[in-house]
N, C-alpha and C positions, 0 to 999 in steps of 0.2 A: 171501722172506724175510732179513731183513737180516747182513750182514758182523756177527760177535759183534766184530769191532774197529771198527767206525762206531758199534757199541752204548757201546762203551768209552769212544767219546772223547765220545757224547752224554752221558754219566751224569757223564762228567767238568766238563763246562762245567754242568751243572743240579747243582751240588752243592748240599746242603742241610742246614740245622740239624735236628740232632738230634730225633726226634720229630716231624717236619714235613717227611719224607720225601716228600711229593704224588708231584710229577712223576717222581722216582726211581721209585717205585712201579709209574705208567705207562709208563715205561720197560720196565721187568718186563714189566709186565701184555702188554705188546703184543709180545713177544719171545716168552712163553712161550705165547702163545695161537694161535701156528704149529706148534707142537709137540704131536704126539701122543700121550695115556695119562696125562694128569695129571692130578689136582683141585686146584682152585684154590682158599686159603682164606684172608683176611687174619685174624690174630688181633691186636688193635692195632694196632699201626701198622709190624708185620711182615707178608710174604707166604710163605705154604706150599705148598707145590707135593709131593703124594704119588704116587708111581707104585707100583702095584701090581701083580707078575706072575700068570702063570695058577697058578704052582704054589704050594703050599699052605706048603712047607719052606723052611728059610733064615731068617737073621737078615735085620730090618728095620734098614738104615744110616741114619743122619741123616749131612745134610751141610752145615754153616752158612756165611753169609759174612755179611759186615756190610757196609749201605751208605751208612751216615751219615758225615757232614763234618766238617771242625777247622776252630774259631772262629781267623781269626787276626790276627794284631797291628794289623792293616789294620779288624777288623772285618766282615771278608765270611769266610763260609765257604766253602773250596777242601779239597779232596782231597788233602793233604798229609799221608795215613795210607794209603794206598792203597785203601781200601775199594771205590772205584768198580773195579777191580781183581780184587781178590774176587768181585765181583760178578760180571763179565764170566768167571773162571774158570768160575763155577756156573752159570752162562748157556750154556757152551761143553759143560760135564758133560750140561747140560741136553741137549741136539742129542743126544749119544750115548746116551746112556740112553734116547733115543725109538726112534732108529734102531735098538737091537739090546740093549738089558740084558735078562736074564732074572734082576731081584732086587726085593726089595723097598726102596724108598727114600725119603726125605722130605729135598726139598731145603728150606730156612731161609734167606729171602733178610732179615736182620735189622733192624729198626730201633737207633737211638740205642744202640749200643757205647760212643761216648765220652764219654758220661755215666753209665752200668752202667744203664741203665734196660732197655734191651731184652730183656736174657734175665732178667729181672725181671719184667716184662709179658708174656712169652709163659709162664712158668709160672706165673704169680699165675692168668691165664685159663686154663689145662688144659692148656697144650700136651700135657704128657708123659701125664696120664690117657688123654687120646683116640687120641694116634699111638704109646706104650708103644716106642721103639726100641730097639733093645738096643743097639746101639754107635752114640755121636756123634763125628764125626770135622770140623777144621776145620782152617786154614793161616792163615800171616798173612807177607806178604811181609817180608823179614831186610835191611836195609841193612849191610854186614859181612863177608857171609856170600858165597864165592864161587856165582857166579850159577845159579841152580836147585838147587843143595844143598840133600837135604831135613834140614834142622836140627832135631834131636829130640833130648829128655831123658825118662827116666821119673821119674817120682814128682813134685817140685816144679818144673815149666817157668816160674812165675814169680812175682813176689811177689803180693801182696796192697797195695793203695791205697786211702790215704783223704784226702779232702779238709776241710781245717780253716780257718776263718775265724775270727780275732781283733777283735771289735772295743772297739776304746778311746774312751771319749766322754768328755770335758769341757765346757768354756766358750770360745768364743772370745773373742778382744778386739781390740784393736787394736793393731797392732805395736808401736807405740809405748810401749804400757802391759802388757805381756805379765801384770805381777802383778795385773791385772784379770778375768784368764782363767784358764780351768784347761787348759795344754795337755797332751796326751798322747803329746807328742814323747821327752821322756826316758826314758818307760815304755816305748813301743813299742822304740825302740833296745836299750834293756836286753833286752825280751824277745828279739829277735831274735838279740842275743848268745847268750843262756843257750840258744837252738835247736842253736848248733855241740854243744855237751855234750851235749843229747840226745839226738844223732844218735849213734850206735854202728856198730859191724862188721854187726851183726844189724840194722838199720833206717839208714832213711835220711828225712830232713829236707832238703825243696827250699823256698825260699820263690817262689811265681811273681806273686806282684802286691803291692805296697805303694801304699796312697794315704796323706794325710795334706791336708789342708783344700782349697785350689785353688789353680789356677797362676798366683797373683799372691804382691804385697809387703807388703800393707798389713793383712793381720789374721794374727793368732796363731790357728793352727788349734785347734779345739775337737775335732778327731776323726780317730781313725785306723784303720782296717784292714790287715788284714793275712792276706793269702792262702797259703797250702801245701800240700805234700804229707806225708804219711806211708807210706812202703815197708817192706814186711819179710815174709819166708815165715812167720813165725809170726803169728798175730791178736794172740794175748795180748800180743805185743811192742807192736804197733799200739796197742793199748788203753793198755798200761802208758806208752807214750812221750805217748798223748794225754791221763792225767792229768797228766803231768809237766809238759805244756804251760797246761791248765786250773788247777792248783797255781800255776805260774810268775802266772798272768795275773793271779789271785785277789788275790794279793800285793802285783803291782806297781799293782793297782786300789787296793788301801788306800793304799797308799803313797805314792800321787800322787792320791787325793780322784777316781778315774774311776769311771764306769760303765764296766763290763766284763763282754764274753759270747764265748762260745767256742762253734764251730755246726761240726757236720759233715757232711758230705756225699759224693756220687758213690763208695759203697765197690763198688770191683771185688773180687772172692773172686780169692785166686792158684789158678791151675790145678794142682789137684793128678793129673798123667795116670795110666790106669790101667795098670801096670805090665804085664800081660801081653796088651792090645791094645797098648801103645807098643812092646814086643817083638817082636808079629807083624808090625807097620806095619813097621819096621826090616827085619826077614827079609825083606818084601815087597819093599822097596826094592834090598835088596840083590840079590834074586834078578830085581829087572827090569831092574837095571842103572842103578839109580835113585842117583848118588852123596852120600852120607851125611855128615853134619858131627855128632858129637855135642857138644851145647852143654853145658860146663860147669860155668857158674853161671845161678843164674836167671836170666831175664829179668827185668831190674826194671822195664816198663810194664806200667800196671794192663790187664786183658782181660775181660769180662764173662762169656766162656766158661766161666770155672770155677764158677758156679751150675748149668750143666746137670751138670756132674759127680757132684753130689749125689744125682743121680735117674738114674744112666746110665753103662754104662763108656764111656770113650774116650779120644782123642788128639789133643793138639792141635800143631800143627808149624812149623816156618817153612820159606819159600822163598826160600833167597838172592836178594839182588835185585844182589848184585855187590859184590866187596872195598871199593872206594871210592866205592861209591852213597850219594848224599847222606844225611841223616840223616829218619827220621821225622819229620813233622811242623815242619822248617823251609822256607823259602822257596825256599831248592833243588833239592827233593826232587820228585820224578815216580816213576810207576809202572814199572818196567820192564817192557814189556809181551811180552820174550820168555819170561816166567813164565805168560801168562796158556794157552794150548796145553799147556805141558809142565805145568803144576797141574790142568790140566782130566783130561789122559789120565793123572797118576798116579791123578787121585780115582777115576777110573772104572778102572785097575787095583785100585786097595786095596778099592772097592766087590767085584768078581766074586772077590777074592779072600778076604775077609772074612765075604761073606755065608752059607758055608758050604753 
């Protein structure tokens, strides 16, 4: 049987696009095939492994890891969010469960977290109707916190996030005669400046991509596109900001005689950790000697785990990657391998204590 650190490396070099993780699933299947007691099912693009003890009592605990990769500025997919590490943690946990666990467990190897599609796919295909977990858990590696600290927060753990695309379409012309065309340049510039006033302490707007015309000097551009995200712990605030963007876009379209369109996508529902489960997780960590860091403010990044908490109780927490560890989604990022065995043992302890 392969060492999990070798599997970790295999996952790293086979990073794949969300929803198209074919090699990744094979790596997981090959490892899990050597473990006894698990039943495998593929639901959509995700893999589910259920383990049922001979005892009829006790809670059923679901533990989820994501396994898709991030699209880089270089146009390739790499594991710059550490999902290969999360998957390896769950594989190591599966080994522990197969050897000695007396618990009802569901291991969820989930696709397409980066585009907020994996959790909805599992839900829409009847995961909760079939497996009915009493509790669901997951973790994410957290740069900026002490290595192996359990980063925890009851209630609002992270923001809801939605992506938006503003399209502004006019008419191109020769650059020598811009008056013969309809340029979106000034409308786009005004819209971008207005974003600053739309963002408040309770909402955050980030511009992630801007494109206008082509990379040349001879043609006055006829179209522009602006991509961004809106983040808040309150979905009503996100709806309000989205409406503000739409209203501004429509006004500018009329002012500059442009065809305009606002589209939204990749909605991540904010995680609201169950108070009782989160407090119990924290208590278990303290009792078992795992250092705990209380997170004061919600994490701003999106995470589709929040969809699951509409169906059962649960807790999502962080595992510190190091106080000076490179940020997620950056070129310098790497997964701290010291988190793997540590988090695997933590999940095992939580499983045994929470099963009741």
